[in-house]
mmCIF file of the C-alpha atoms, coordinates in Angstrom:
data_MODEL
# 
_entry.id   MODEL 
# 
loop_
_atom_site.group_PDB 
_atom_site.id 
_atom_site.type_symbol 
_atom_site.label_atom_id 
_atom_site.label_alt_id 
_atom_site.label_comp_id 
_atom_site.label_asym_id 
_atom_site.label_entity_id 
_atom_site.label_seq_id 
_atom_site.pdbx_PDB_ins_code 
_atom_site.Cartn_x 
_atom_site.Cartn_y 
_atom_site.Cartn_z 
_atom_site.occupancy 
_atom_site.B_iso_or_equiv 
_atom_site.pdbx_formal_charge 
_atom_site.auth_seq_id 
_atom_site.auth_comp_id 
_atom_site.auth_asym_id 
_atom_site.auth_atom_id 
_atom_site.pdbx_PDB_model_num 
ATOM 1   C CA . MET A 1 1   ? -0.019  0.004  0.236   1.00 0.00 ? 1   MET A CA 1 
ATOM 2   C CA . ASN A 1 2   ? 1.432   3.619  -1.248  1.00 0.00 ? 2   ASN A CA 1 
ATOM 3   C CA . ILE A 1 3   ? -0.632  5.913  0.530   1.00 0.00 ? 3   ILE A CA 1 
ATOM 4   C CA . SER A 1 4   ? -0.010  9.636  0.708   1.00 0.00 ? 4   SER A CA 1 
ATOM 5   C CA . ILE A 1 5   ? -2.019  12.678 2.173   1.00 0.00 ? 5   ILE A CA 1 
ATOM 6   C CA . ARG A 1 6   ? -1.434  15.976 0.488   1.00 0.00 ? 6   ARG A CA 1 
ATOM 7   C CA . LYS A 1 7   ? -3.102  19.372 0.082   1.00 0.00 ? 7   LYS A CA 1 
ATOM 8   C CA . ALA A 1 8   ? -5.887  19.265 -2.587  1.00 0.00 ? 8   ALA A CA 1 
ATOM 9   C CA . THR A 1 9   ? -5.426  21.040 -5.871  1.00 0.00 ? 9   THR A CA 1 
ATOM 10  C CA . ALA A 1 10  ? -8.005  22.337 -8.295  1.00 0.00 ? 10  ALA A CA 1 
ATOM 11  C CA . GLU A 1 11  ? -7.078  18.804 -10.551 1.00 0.00 ? 11  GLU A CA 1 
ATOM 12  C CA . ASP A 1 12  ? -8.478  16.702 -7.794  1.00 0.00 ? 12  ASP A CA 1 
ATOM 13  C CA . LEU A 1 13  ? -11.755 18.524 -7.523  1.00 0.00 ? 13  LEU A CA 1 
ATOM 14  C CA . SER A 1 14  ? -13.601 15.732 -9.857  1.00 0.00 ? 14  SER A CA 1 
ATOM 15  C CA . ALA A 1 15  ? -12.451 13.057 -7.723  1.00 0.00 ? 15  ALA A CA 1 
ATOM 16  C CA . ILE A 1 16  ? -13.598 14.935 -4.633  1.00 0.00 ? 16  ILE A CA 1 
ATOM 17  C CA . TYR A 1 17  ? -16.950 15.648 -5.996  1.00 0.00 ? 17  TYR A CA 1 
ATOM 18  C CA . ASP A 1 18  ? -17.075 11.572 -6.943  1.00 0.00 ? 18  ASP A CA 1 
ATOM 19  C CA . LEU A 1 19  ? -16.510 10.969 -3.521  1.00 0.00 ? 19  LEU A CA 1 
ATOM 20  C CA . VAL A 1 20  ? -18.928 13.032 -2.074  1.00 0.00 ? 20  VAL A CA 1 
ATOM 21  C CA . VAL A 1 21  ? -21.468 11.504 -4.341  1.00 0.00 ? 21  VAL A CA 1 
ATOM 22  C CA . GLU A 1 22  ? -20.749 8.212  -2.741  1.00 0.00 ? 22  GLU A CA 1 
ATOM 23  C CA . LEU A 1 23  ? -20.618 9.315  0.482   1.00 0.00 ? 23  LEU A CA 1 
ATOM 24  C CA . ALA A 1 24  ? -24.474 10.835 -0.372  1.00 0.00 ? 24  ALA A CA 1 
ATOM 25  C CA . VAL A 1 25  ? -25.372 7.594  -1.650  1.00 0.00 ? 25  VAL A CA 1 
ATOM 26  C CA . TYR A 1 26  ? -24.164 5.620  1.528   1.00 0.00 ? 26  TYR A CA 1 
ATOM 27  C CA . GLU A 1 27  ? -26.040 8.525  3.352   1.00 0.00 ? 27  GLU A CA 1 
ATOM 28  C CA . LYS A 1 28  ? -29.118 7.396  1.122   1.00 0.00 ? 28  LYS A CA 1 
ATOM 29  C CA . GLU A 1 29  ? -29.544 11.148 0.213   1.00 0.00 ? 29  GLU A CA 1 
ATOM 30  C CA . PRO A 1 30  ? -27.856 11.124 -3.450  1.00 0.00 ? 30  PRO A CA 1 
ATOM 31  C CA . GLU A 1 31  ? -30.713 13.660 -4.662  1.00 0.00 ? 31  GLU A CA 1 
ATOM 32  C CA . ALA A 1 32  ? -29.203 16.022 -2.108  1.00 0.00 ? 32  ALA A CA 1 
ATOM 33  C CA . VAL A 1 33  ? -26.473 16.674 -3.869  1.00 0.00 ? 33  VAL A CA 1 
ATOM 34  C CA . THR A 1 34  ? -27.010 19.700 -5.925  1.00 0.00 ? 34  THR A CA 1 
ATOM 35  C CA . ALA A 1 35  ? -23.715 21.410 -5.922  1.00 0.00 ? 35  ALA A CA 1 
ATOM 36  C CA . THR A 1 36  ? -21.939 20.817 -9.566  1.00 0.00 ? 36  THR A CA 1 
ATOM 37  C CA . LEU A 1 37  ? -18.490 19.915 -10.108 1.00 0.00 ? 37  LEU A CA 1 
ATOM 38  C CA . GLU A 1 38  ? -18.509 23.583 -11.499 1.00 0.00 ? 38  GLU A CA 1 
ATOM 39  C CA . THR A 1 39  ? -19.683 24.762 -8.110  1.00 0.00 ? 39  THR A CA 1 
ATOM 40  C CA . TYR A 1 40  ? -17.014 22.994 -6.537  1.00 0.00 ? 40  TYR A CA 1 
ATOM 41  C CA . GLN A 1 41  ? -14.425 24.660 -9.437  1.00 0.00 ? 41  GLN A CA 1 
ATOM 42  C CA . LYS A 1 42  ? -15.775 27.956 -8.496  1.00 0.00 ? 42  LYS A CA 1 
ATOM 43  C CA . ASN A 1 43  ? -16.051 27.703 -4.761  1.00 0.00 ? 43  ASN A CA 1 
ATOM 44  C CA . PHE A 1 44  ? -12.394 26.344 -4.329  1.00 0.00 ? 44  PHE A CA 1 
ATOM 45  C CA . LYS A 1 45  ? -10.769 28.899 -6.346  1.00 0.00 ? 45  LYS A CA 1 
ATOM 46  C CA . GLU A 1 46  ? -12.575 31.457 -4.410  1.00 0.00 ? 46  GLU A CA 1 
ATOM 47  C CA . GLY A 1 47  ? -11.302 29.843 -1.169  1.00 0.00 ? 47  GLY A CA 1 
ATOM 48  C CA . TRP A 1 48  ? -14.749 28.997 0.538   1.00 0.00 ? 48  TRP A CA 1 
ATOM 49  C CA . PHE A 1 49  ? -13.071 25.664 1.232   1.00 0.00 ? 49  PHE A CA 1 
ATOM 50  C CA . GLU A 1 50  ? -10.138 23.510 1.418   1.00 0.00 ? 50  GLU A CA 1 
ATOM 51  C CA . SER A 1 51  ? -9.406  19.724 1.025   1.00 0.00 ? 51  SER A CA 1 
ATOM 52  C CA . ILE A 1 52  ? -6.802  17.190 1.779   1.00 0.00 ? 52  ILE A CA 1 
ATOM 53  C CA . VAL A 1 53  ? -6.445  13.965 -0.473  1.00 0.00 ? 53  VAL A CA 1 
ATOM 54  C CA . ALA A 1 54  ? -5.659  10.458 0.331   1.00 0.00 ? 54  ALA A CA 1 
ATOM 55  C CA . THR A 1 55  ? -4.247  9.056  -2.751  1.00 0.00 ? 55  THR A CA 1 
ATOM 56  C CA . GLU A 1 56  ? -2.939  5.183  -3.683  1.00 0.00 ? 56  GLU A CA 1 
ATOM 57  C CA . ASN A 1 57  ? -0.979  5.172  -6.538  1.00 0.00 ? 57  ASN A CA 1 
ATOM 58  C CA . GLU A 1 58  ? -1.703  8.379  -7.659  1.00 0.00 ? 58  GLU A CA 1 
ATOM 59  C CA . GLU A 1 59  ? -5.586  7.539  -7.564  1.00 0.00 ? 59  GLU A CA 1 
ATOM 60  C CA . VAL A 1 60  ? -7.580  9.922  -4.961  1.00 0.00 ? 60  VAL A CA 1 
ATOM 61  C CA . VAL A 1 61  ? -8.959  7.367  -2.663  1.00 0.00 ? 61  VAL A CA 1 
ATOM 62  C CA . GLY A 1 62  ? -9.957  9.428  0.182   1.00 0.00 ? 62  GLY A CA 1 
ATOM 63  C CA . MET A 1 63  ? -10.592 13.138 1.301   1.00 0.00 ? 63  MET A CA 1 
ATOM 64  C CA . MET A 1 64  ? -11.727 15.698 3.623   1.00 0.00 ? 64  MET A CA 1 
ATOM 65  C CA . ILE A 1 65  ? -13.388 19.278 2.776   1.00 0.00 ? 65  ILE A CA 1 
ATOM 66  C CA . TYR A 1 66  ? -13.081 21.283 5.813   1.00 0.00 ? 66  TYR A CA 1 
ATOM 67  C CA . TYR A 1 67  ? -13.037 25.428 6.173   1.00 0.00 ? 67  TYR A CA 1 
ATOM 68  C CA . ASN A 1 68  ? -12.166 27.986 8.716   1.00 0.00 ? 68  ASN A CA 1 
ATOM 69  C CA . THR A 1 69  ? -14.429 29.223 10.883  1.00 0.00 ? 69  THR A CA 1 
ATOM 70  C CA . PHE A 1 70  ? -14.912 31.105 14.295  1.00 0.00 ? 70  PHE A CA 1 
ATOM 71  C CA . SER A 1 71  ? -16.280 29.887 17.839  1.00 0.00 ? 71  SER A CA 1 
ATOM 72  C CA . THR A 1 72  ? -17.000 32.757 19.791  1.00 0.00 ? 72  THR A CA 1 
ATOM 73  C CA . TRP A 1 73  ? -16.519 30.627 22.912  1.00 0.00 ? 73  TRP A CA 1 
ATOM 74  C CA . LYS A 1 74  ? -12.860 29.393 21.628  1.00 0.00 ? 74  LYS A CA 1 
ATOM 75  C CA . GLY A 1 75  ? -11.684 31.478 18.695  1.00 0.00 ? 75  GLY A CA 1 
ATOM 76  C CA . LYS A 1 76  ? -10.151 30.201 15.495  1.00 0.00 ? 76  LYS A CA 1 
ATOM 77  C CA . MET A 1 77  ? -12.078 26.895 14.524  1.00 0.00 ? 77  MET A CA 1 
ATOM 78  C CA . LEU A 1 78  ? -12.136 24.552 11.608  1.00 0.00 ? 78  LEU A CA 1 
ATOM 79  C CA . TYR A 1 79  ? -15.024 22.793 10.355  1.00 0.00 ? 79  TYR A CA 1 
ATOM 80  C CA . LEU A 1 80  ? -14.906 19.474 8.882   1.00 0.00 ? 80  LEU A CA 1 
ATOM 81  C CA . GLU A 1 81  ? -17.928 19.358 6.118   1.00 0.00 ? 81  GLU A CA 1 
ATOM 82  C CA . ASP A 1 82  ? -17.195 15.845 4.717   1.00 0.00 ? 82  ASP A CA 1 
ATOM 83  C CA . PHE A 1 83  ? -14.744 13.115 5.269   1.00 0.00 ? 83  PHE A CA 1 
ATOM 84  C CA . VAL A 1 84  ? -15.031 9.774  3.150   1.00 0.00 ? 84  VAL A CA 1 
ATOM 85  C CA . VAL A 1 85  ? -12.644 7.226  2.287   1.00 0.00 ? 85  VAL A CA 1 
ATOM 86  C CA . SER A 1 86  ? -13.865 5.353  -0.913  1.00 0.00 ? 86  SER A CA 1 
ATOM 87  C CA . ASN A 1 87  ? -15.735 2.195  0.157   1.00 0.00 ? 87  ASN A CA 1 
ATOM 88  C CA . GLU A 1 88  ? -13.006 -0.694 -1.557  1.00 0.00 ? 88  GLU A CA 1 
ATOM 89  C CA . HIS A 1 89  ? -10.286 1.665  0.029   1.00 0.00 ? 89  HIS A CA 1 
ATOM 90  C CA . ARG A 1 90  ? -11.733 1.267  3.715   1.00 0.00 ? 90  ARG A CA 1 
ATOM 91  C CA . ARG A 1 91  ? -9.874  -0.445 7.000   1.00 0.00 ? 91  ARG A CA 1 
ATOM 92  C CA . LYS A 1 92  ? -6.559  0.350  5.555   1.00 0.00 ? 92  LYS A CA 1 
ATOM 93  C CA . GLY A 1 93  ? -6.052  2.780  7.947   1.00 0.00 ? 93  GLY A CA 1 
ATOM 94  C CA . ILE A 1 94  ? -6.427  5.886  5.152   1.00 0.00 ? 94  ILE A CA 1 
ATOM 95  C CA . GLY A 1 95  ? -9.163  7.222  7.517   1.00 0.00 ? 95  GLY A CA 1 
ATOM 96  C CA . GLN A 1 96  ? -6.838  7.694  10.139  1.00 0.00 ? 96  GLN A CA 1 
ATOM 97  C CA . LEU A 1 97  ? -3.976  9.464  8.261   1.00 0.00 ? 97  LEU A CA 1 
ATOM 98  C CA . LEU A 1 98  ? -6.773  11.820 6.854   1.00 0.00 ? 98  LEU A CA 1 
ATOM 99  C CA . PHE A 1 99  ? -7.927  12.474 10.408  1.00 0.00 ? 99  PHE A CA 1 
ATOM 100 C CA . ASP A 1 100 ? -4.327  12.963 11.809  1.00 0.00 ? 100 ASP A CA 1 
ATOM 101 C CA . GLU A 1 101 ? -3.414  15.229 9.010   1.00 0.00 ? 101 GLU A CA 1 
ATOM 102 C CA . LEU A 1 102 ? -6.591  17.835 9.761   1.00 0.00 ? 102 LEU A CA 1 
ATOM 103 C CA . PHE A 1 103 ? -5.352  17.923 13.331  1.00 0.00 ? 103 PHE A CA 1 
ATOM 104 C CA . ASN A 1 104 ? -2.030  18.604 11.964  1.00 0.00 ? 104 ASN A CA 1 
ATOM 105 C CA . ILE A 1 105 ? -3.359  21.586 9.770   1.00 0.00 ? 105 ILE A CA 1 
ATOM 106 C CA . GLY A 1 106 ? -5.459  22.720 12.778  1.00 0.00 ? 106 GLY A CA 1 
ATOM 107 C CA . ARG A 1 107 ? -2.297  22.967 14.998  1.00 0.00 ? 107 ARG A CA 1 
ATOM 108 C CA . GLU A 1 108 ? -0.510  24.842 12.306  1.00 0.00 ? 108 GLU A CA 1 
ATOM 109 C CA . LYS A 1 109 ? -3.171  27.624 11.569  1.00 0.00 ? 109 LYS A CA 1 
ATOM 110 C CA . GLY A 1 110 ? -3.669  28.181 15.577  1.00 0.00 ? 110 GLY A CA 1 
ATOM 111 C CA . VAL A 1 111 ? -6.982  27.021 15.593  1.00 0.00 ? 111 VAL A CA 1 
ATOM 112 C CA . LYS A 1 112 ? -8.723  25.920 19.213  1.00 0.00 ? 112 LYS A CA 1 
ATOM 113 C CA . LEU A 1 113 ? -11.272 23.936 18.040  1.00 0.00 ? 113 LEU A CA 1 
ATOM 114 C CA . VAL A 1 114 ? -12.295 21.041 15.307  1.00 0.00 ? 114 VAL A CA 1 
ATOM 115 C CA . LYS A 1 115 ? -16.378 20.183 14.464  1.00 0.00 ? 115 LYS A CA 1 
ATOM 116 C CA . TRP A 1 116 ? -18.210 17.987 12.621  1.00 0.00 ? 116 TRP A CA 1 
ATOM 117 C CA . GLN A 1 117 ? -21.240 16.224 12.349  1.00 0.00 ? 117 GLN A CA 1 
ATOM 118 C CA . VAL A 1 118 ? -21.939 12.332 12.050  1.00 0.00 ? 118 VAL A CA 1 
ATOM 119 C CA . LEU A 1 119 ? -25.314 10.854 11.284  1.00 0.00 ? 119 LEU A CA 1 
ATOM 120 C CA . ASP A 1 120 ? -26.672 8.896  14.587  1.00 0.00 ? 120 ASP A CA 1 
ATOM 121 C CA . TRP A 1 121 ? -27.144 5.463  12.697  1.00 0.00 ? 121 TRP A CA 1 
ATOM 122 C CA . ASN A 1 122 ? -23.828 5.584  11.331  1.00 0.00 ? 122 ASN A CA 1 
ATOM 123 C CA . GLU A 1 123 ? -21.954 3.258  13.730  1.00 0.00 ? 123 GLU A CA 1 
ATOM 124 C CA . PRO A 1 124 ? -18.463 2.691  12.032  1.00 0.00 ? 124 PRO A CA 1 
ATOM 125 C CA . ALA A 1 125 ? -17.828 6.424  11.813  1.00 0.00 ? 125 ALA A CA 1 
ATOM 126 C CA . ILE A 1 126 ? -19.059 6.983  15.134  1.00 0.00 ? 126 ILE A CA 1 
ATOM 127 C CA . ASN A 1 127 ? -16.762 4.366  16.805  1.00 0.00 ? 127 ASN A CA 1 
ATOM 128 C CA . PHE A 1 128 ? -14.211 5.671  14.820  1.00 0.00 ? 128 PHE A CA 1 
ATOM 129 C CA . TYR A 1 129 ? -14.557 9.181  16.306  1.00 0.00 ? 129 TYR A CA 1 
ATOM 130 C CA . LYS A 1 130 ? -14.938 7.672  19.737  1.00 0.00 ? 130 LYS A CA 1 
ATOM 131 C CA . LYS A 1 131 ? -11.693 5.630  19.340  1.00 0.00 ? 131 LYS A CA 1 
ATOM 132 C CA . ASN A 1 132 ? -10.437 9.000  18.781  1.00 0.00 ? 132 ASN A CA 1 
ATOM 133 C CA . GLN A 1 133 ? -11.454 10.592 21.902  1.00 0.00 ? 133 GLN A CA 1 
ATOM 134 C CA . SER A 1 134 ? -13.942 12.858 20.165  1.00 0.00 ? 134 SER A CA 1 
ATOM 135 C CA . ILE A 1 135 ? -16.636 14.438 22.128  1.00 0.00 ? 135 ILE A CA 1 
ATOM 136 C CA . MET A 1 136 ? -20.257 13.434 20.982  1.00 0.00 ? 136 MET A CA 1 
ATOM 137 C CA . GLU A 1 137 ? -22.515 16.378 21.897  1.00 0.00 ? 137 GLU A CA 1 
ATOM 138 C CA . GLU A 1 138 ? -26.265 14.985 22.403  1.00 0.00 ? 138 GLU A CA 1 
ATOM 139 C CA . GLU A 1 139 ? -27.657 18.076 23.859  1.00 0.00 ? 139 GLU A CA 1 
ATOM 140 C CA . TRP A 1 140 ? -27.319 20.298 20.641  1.00 0.00 ? 140 TRP A CA 1 
ATOM 141 C CA . ASN A 1 141 ? -29.898 20.172 17.503  1.00 0.00 ? 141 ASN A CA 1 
ATOM 142 C CA . ASN A 1 142 ? -28.675 20.945 13.974  1.00 0.00 ? 142 ASN A CA 1 
ATOM 143 C CA . CYS A 1 143 ? -30.368 23.531 12.513  1.00 0.00 ? 143 CYS A CA 1 
ATOM 144 C CA . LYS A 1 144 ? -30.641 24.701 8.654   1.00 0.00 ? 144 LYS A CA 1 
ATOM 145 C CA . VAL A 1 145 ? -32.505 26.881 6.294   1.00 0.00 ? 145 VAL A CA 1 
ATOM 146 C CA . PHE A 1 146 ? -31.858 26.729 2.616   1.00 0.00 ? 146 PHE A CA 1 
ATOM 147 C CA . LEU A 1 147 ? -31.760 29.636 0.834   1.00 0.00 ? 147 LEU A CA 1 
# 
């Protein structure tokens, strides 16, 4: 296994988009992906999000999309928007490599907090996060409004 973790480039966006669609299928909501590859390309160029990718033999097999945000209680923060390793590449430690790199990036940026969401039925992900000493907030409800 020849896995490397690196910052994503614009050339990776097609593979990143495909992984997002794969994640949406896994989460039983493929129709919810309304952003297009062109949306990703434009927003990546504008700096709306950053990404790291895991590659095996130059093929993108995993990724994380994250962005800078701010916690009024803690200060600088990263928000992990999506985290996926392709189904055929799971159980190889790739997710752990990506997860560790995100925290390295957070430390380099001087952030105090990294946050994300996980579906309550996604036991493999919940177990992964618990293994990594993540705090599962049960008293907070997620809210959103589509514009």
